[in-house]
N, C-alpha and C positions, 0 to 999 in steps of 0.2 A: 377665389371669389370671381365671378364674372360680372361684366357690366361696369357701369361707371359708379364710383363711390364719391360722395360729396362729403367734405369735412363739415362738421357742425360749426356754425358761426353764432356769434352773439352781437347784435340781435339776429334772431332767425330771419331768414329770407325765403321768398317763394322761388319758383323756378326761373323767374325773370330777374331776380336779384333785388326785389322790393321788400322792404321790412314789413313783417306781418303782424307785429304786436306793438301797440302804442306804449304799453308798460315797459317793454324791453328797449324801445327807442328812447324813451324819457330816461330810463336808468343809464343807458349808454351816454346820453348827453350829460347827465349829472357827473358820471365818472370822468368823462372827457373834460368837463369844466374844472372839476377839482384837480385833475392832473395838470391841466394848463395853468391854473393859478399857482399850484405848488412849484412847477418848473419855473414859472415867471418870478415867483418870490425868491427862489434860490438864485436865479440869474441876477435879479435886482440886488439881492444881498451881496453877491460877489462884486458887483459894480460898486456898491457902497463901501465895501471893504478896501477896494483899491483907490477910493477917493473920487470916483467918477459920478458923484451925486450922492443923494441921501436915500436911504431905504424908503420905498413907497413912491418914488418918482416915476417908475415905469407905468405905462398905461395898462390897466387891467383888461382892456378890450382885447388884448392879444390872447386871452384865455379861450377865445372862440375858435382858434385854429383847429384843434382836434375835433370838436363837434362839427365844424364846418365841413371837414373832409367826409364824414359819414353822411351828412345831409346832402352834399353834392352828389355822392354816390347813389343815394336813394332817388334824387331828382333825375339823374341820368337813367336809372332803371325804369322810370316811367316814360321812356321815349315813345312808346306806342300810344300814349295819351294825347299826343299832339299839342295843340294850343291850350288844352285844359290844364296841362301841367304848368304852363307858363302863367296862366291865370291864378292857379292855386299858389304857385311859388311867389308871384308878385304880391298877392294879397297877404300871404304869410310874412314875407319880407317887410312890407309896409307896416303891418301891425306889430311885428316883433321889434323892428327898429324904433318905431314910435314909442312903444311902451318901454323898451330898453333904455332909450335916451332919457325918458322921463324918470326912470328909476335911478339912472346914473346922476341926473341932475339933483334928485332928492337926496342922494348920498354924497353930494359934492363937498360937504364939510370934512369928509375923510380924505385920506391920501389918494392920489391918482390910482394906485394899485387897487385899492378897495372900491372906490366909486366906479371905476371901469369894470372891475370884476362883477359887481352887482348889476350894472347895466348889461354886461355880456351874458350873465346867467339868465336874467329876465328875458332878454331878446331871444336867446337860443331856445328857452323853454316855451315861450309864446309861439315862435316860429314852428317849433316841432309839433306842437299840438294842432295849430291851425293847418299846417301842411298835411299832416297825417289824416285829419278829418276831412278837409276840403278836397284833397285829390281823390279820395274814395267817394265822396259825395258827387263830385263832378263826373267821375267815370262810372259810377254805379258798382264799383268793386267793393267787396266787403272784406275786412281783415279776417284772417283765419286764426282763431285763438286755439290754443291747445297745448 
């Protein structure tokens, strides 16, 4: 085989490294959040077993770590968008954080692990949708579905 061969990734990306499908990006965020919550629950359970607190004391907000890595990578891939990516990123961050904090507050009767995970999930999903739609609206680029 001649030429450059690119490995298939999920979510799929264009030649600049930008995610091309909102459905795939949201699916990736959901899987990342679920994995983050599962890892955090195991870690919190182990700490509870050795007597370093009770189960559910860990903050569920740590579940954003895996999705955050993908979102930062997509933000960096839009470097040619200049200040428009900053505008879209800050708008998505503000909306995601605000709605996520509201969701966590609404779930504050549950353990920290649960209420934080709810807030993290809502924040990440709101950020993801707002970012994906607004960066394309501001730059005039359309996602390639297929």
